[in-house]
C-alpha positions, 0 to 999 in steps of 0.5 A, spaced: 277 854 880 281 856 874 288 858 875 290 865 872 294 861 867 288 857 864 284 864 864 289 867 860 290 861 855 282 861 855 282 868 853 288 868 848 287 869 841 286 862 838 291 864 832 296 866 837 295 859 841 296 855 834 302 859 833 305 856 839 303 849 838 306 850 830 312 852 833 313 846 837 313 842 831 318 846 827 324 841 828 320 835 827 316 838 821 323 840 818 325 833 819 320 831 814 321 836 809 317 842 811 320 848 813 315 853 817 317 860 817 314 865 822 310 868 816 308 861 814 305 859 821 302 865 822 298 864 815 296 857 817 294 860 824 290 865 821 287 861 815 284 856 821 281 862 825 278 865 819 275 858 817 279 858 810 280 852 806 287 849 808 292 851 802 297 846 800 302 847 805 297 847 811 295 840 808 302 838 808 303 840 815 296 836 817 299 830 813 306 830 817 302 831 824 298 825 822 304 821 821 307 824 828 301 822 832 302 815 829 309 814 831 307 816 838 301 811 838 307 806 836 311 808 842 305 807 847 304 801 844 310 798 845 308 798 853 301 796 851 298 803 852 293 807 848 293 814 849 288 814 854 291 809 858 298 812 858 295 819 861 292 815 867 299 811 868 304 813 872 311 812 871 312 808 877 306 803 874 310 802 868 314 796 867 321 795 864 325 800 868 331 798 873 335 804 874 334 811 874 337 812 867 332 807 865 326 811 868 328 818 866 329 815 859 322 812 859 319 818 862 321 822 857 319 818 851 312 817 854 311 824 856 313 826 849 309 821 846 303 824 850 304 831 848 305 830 841 299 826 840 295 831 844 298 837 841 298 834 834 291 832 834 289 839 836 292 842 830 290 836 826 283 838 828 284 845 827 286 844 820 279 840 819 280 833 820 277 831 827 279 823 826 282 824 833 276 827 837 277 822 842 284 824 843 282 831 844 277 829 849 281 825 853 287 830 853 281 835 856 279 830 861 286 829 863 289 836 864 284 842 862 289 847 863 294 845 858 295 849 852 293 843 848 287 842 852 285 849 851 286 849 844 282 842 843 276 845 847 276 851 843 276 847 836 271 842 838 266 847 840 267 851 834 266 844 830 260 842 834 257 849 833 258 848 825 255 841 825 
């Protein structure tokens, strides 16, 4: 049975969910030379939901998100993990930590990498690039009630309807 939160996310306007995901990347995108205002995020989200061709800013955002996914893949690769393996690996099964501090630092790195891969992949797909379709399916399978999974499911459904 679905939770109230999942039901709310499934019924929320897609552009609202996309704006929430874009806000998560405001700082990381700024570090990479893209300043996203609320107006710009709303424009990108609306262009996605209206199935418009991405403009130059949306393409720049997509390209930076692809970089962020690659960086996050590299973090997981340091532990010899793929995204799917990382989702299935608990922190107690992670090698290399000896203290509580080590454990917390690694847990934070692992969680950030997983979240960035899942949410950036959803945004990248929303922007018309389905190269991370497998990641989207893995995120959905792992936790179907997370916002990135809900967006991923809705984006994949729309993509499958278009093909």
